N, C-alpha and C positions, 0 to 999 in steps of 0.2 A: 340628339336624343334618337333612340332607336324606334323605328315604327312598330307598333303592336299589331299582331294578328289578332289578338283578342280585344274585341271592341269594348268590353267591360273595363279592361285595364287602360285603354286609350281614353275612355271617358273620365276615369278617375284621375289620370294624369292632367287633362284639361281642367278638371275641376280644382286640382291642386294649384295650378297656374292662376285660375281665375279667383279662387279664394285668397290665395297668398297676396295677390295684387290688391284686392279689396281690403284686406286687413292692414296692408302697408298704407293704403290711401287713407283709411280711417285714423290710424295711428299718426300719420303725418299731419293730417288735419287738426287732430286733437292737439298736437305739440304747437302747430303753427299759429292756429286761431285761439286755442285755450278751450277750456271745458265750460259747458254752460252752467249757469247757476240754477237752472231749473231742474229739480230732482227727477221729474218724469223723463227728461231727455237724458239725464246721466243714467238712469236705470235701463232705459232703452238701449243706449250705447253699450252698457256693459253686457246685456243679454245678447246683443248683436256680436259683440266681440267674443264672448263665450261660444256662441253658436258657430261662429266661423272657425274658432280653434278647435271645437269638437269635429266639424266636417273635415278640417285639414288632417286631424289626427286618424279619423276613420279611413280617409282616402290613402295616407301614408301607410297605414297597416295593411291595407289590401294590396297596394303595389308592392310593398316590402315583402309580403308573403309570396306574391307572384314572382318576383325577382329571385328569392331564396329557392324556389322550386325550379326555375327555368334556366338561370344563369350559370355558366361555366365558372370555375374558379379562376381568379385573375392572377394568382400566384403561380410561378412555375417552378419553384424549388421542390425537391423530393419530398420534403417533410408535408408541405401544403398538399400536394397532389397524392399522396399516400392516405392522407385522412379523408378523401372524398370517396363517397360511394358511387362509383362510375356506373353501376348497374341501374341506377334510377335516372341518369342523364340520358336524354335521347338527342342525338346529334342533329336529327331533322326537326326538332322542335314538335310542339303540339299539333295533332292534326284534326 
């Protein structure tokens, strides 16, 4: 992964990693141990999963928007390079 000069983007990348690991752990535990029969525990787990998914989606959108604005095109064929607006791309990155 590339180091980010923007601390906000770096924070969101760290949050993505943390939330994805937590989501994986919860889902793995749920399938390994099974679900509780207590309705309050089930509701709490659903809320927690929904909250984690929302946080992941939000961070993915922010990081994705940042990458759209700052990354160079990966394709090097004439068609993909001709469709890029090179006037908006700064070779030195944001300052």
